[in-house]
N, C-alpha and C positions, 0 to 999 in steps of 0.2 A: 602302320600309320593310323589305322582306324582305332586301335586300342590307345594309342598316344592321344588322339583327339578326344576320346572318351575320358581319359584321365585328366586332361586339361579342363574339360567341361565340368567334370565332377568337382575338381578343386575350385573352379570358379563359382559353382553353385554353393559350395560349402562356405566360401568367403562371403558371398552375398547374404546367406542365411545368418552367419555370425554377425555381420555388420548390422543387419536388420534387428537382430535380437539385442545387440548392444545398444543400439539407438533407442529401442523401446525401454530397456531397463534404465538408460540414462534419463529419459523423460520421466519415468516413474520415480527415479531417485531425486530429480529436481523438484518434482511436485511434493514428494515426501519431505524434502528439506525445507521447502517453503512452509509446509504445514507445521513445522517445528519452530518457526520464528515466533518470538514473543509478540504480543499485541502492540508493543511500542518499544522503540529503541532509537539510539542516536544514528544519524546518517554516518556511515563509515564503519559501524559495527556490522558484523555478519555480511560483509560486502559481497562475496560470491553468491550467497543465497538471495540477498537483496536484489541483485541483478536479475535473478530468475523471477522474483516477485514482480519487478518492473515489466518483464516480458509477459507474465500472466495477466497483468492489468494494463493492457495496451490501449484502452479506450479512455479518453479524457472526459471529465464531467461536462465540459463545455460542448463536446461532441454529442453527448447524450441529451443535452439541452437544445439540440439542433442549431448550435452556434448562437443561441439567444443569450447574449451577455447579461442582460438584466435578470433573466431567470437564474443563470449560473451564479451571479453575484448575490442574488437573494438567498439561494441555498447556502452559499459560503458564509454570508453574514449571519444567517440564522444559526448555522452550525457554531460559529464563534460565540454568538450570544448565548446559545445553549451551553457551550463549554464554560463560559464565564459564570452563568447561573449555577451550574453544577459545582464550580469551584467555590462559590459562596456557600452552597449547601454543605460542602464537606470541609469548609474553613481552610481552603488552600488559596494563597495569595498569588494570583497571576499578574497583578499590576506591575508594569515595568518589563515584563518578559516580551522579547521580540524574537521571532523564530522563522526559519524556513521550514515548511511542512510538506510532507507527502502523505496524503490521506487516501487510504484504499477502502472503497465502498464495495460491499457485496450487492448483488442485484436486488436484495430485499431492503436495501437502505441502511443496513447495519454497517458498523465499521469493522473491517478486518484488521487494519493496522494504522497506526499513526507513527510515522517516522519523522524525526525532527533534528534540527541543528540550531543552536542559539546564534543569533546575529552578534557581531562584535559589540554593539551598543545595548545589548540586553542586560538586565540586572543580573547580578551573580545569584546563583541558586544551586541547589543540590539536583544534579541530573537524575539521581536515583529517585528522588521524591517526585520530580516532574514525570519521569517514566511511569512510576506507580500511579500517578494521577491519570495519565493518558490511558493506561491499561484499564483502570476502573471506568473511565469515561467510555471506552470502546465497548465495555460489557453492557452498558445501559442505554447507549445512544441509538436512535433510529430516526432516519430522515422522515419528515412528515409528507414528502412527496415521493411517489414510487419512481424507481429507476427501471429501465428496460434491460440493463445488464450491469455487471460489475464494472467499476471505473476507478480512475485515479484523479485526484485533485492535487496539483502542484501549486503551492501558494506560499504566501507569507502571512504572518499574524503578529499583531501588536496588541497588548492588553494594557489598559482597558479598551474595550471595543466601543467606538463612538457611533456606530451605525444603528439604524432603527430596525426593529423586527417588522417584517412585512408578510 
């Protein structure tokens, strides 16, 4: 009876160790997959990895702004205005584009990813060209105000932007 008890206990410990190791490797694999995502892509592409990205960026920009809607709106508007200015610099026409956007900010204010989907009333355009534009914008953009952690902005955008820079 005593040896039977020890055998059951040993099997139980081995199962727990195996589950623990698989869980750690699964988390590592998820983070590695997220790191392989392109800087920009359409919502619906890379769906399982994108879901992991959403889990990693579980703080919203509005939360980092202490629910100060004016501050969050100012950051959002300035981001879109900077995007519009960059589009003019590189001769890319954003006018008429209407999008759903998920923008992933790093804690230092740089952009990790811009994930988007055109609205039905958006002008027709090449998604490859828009993705390339967003990839390049991610490489150069930096928020002018510091963040306390990485965060996510779920929003919409329409170009041209009629807001004012503040």
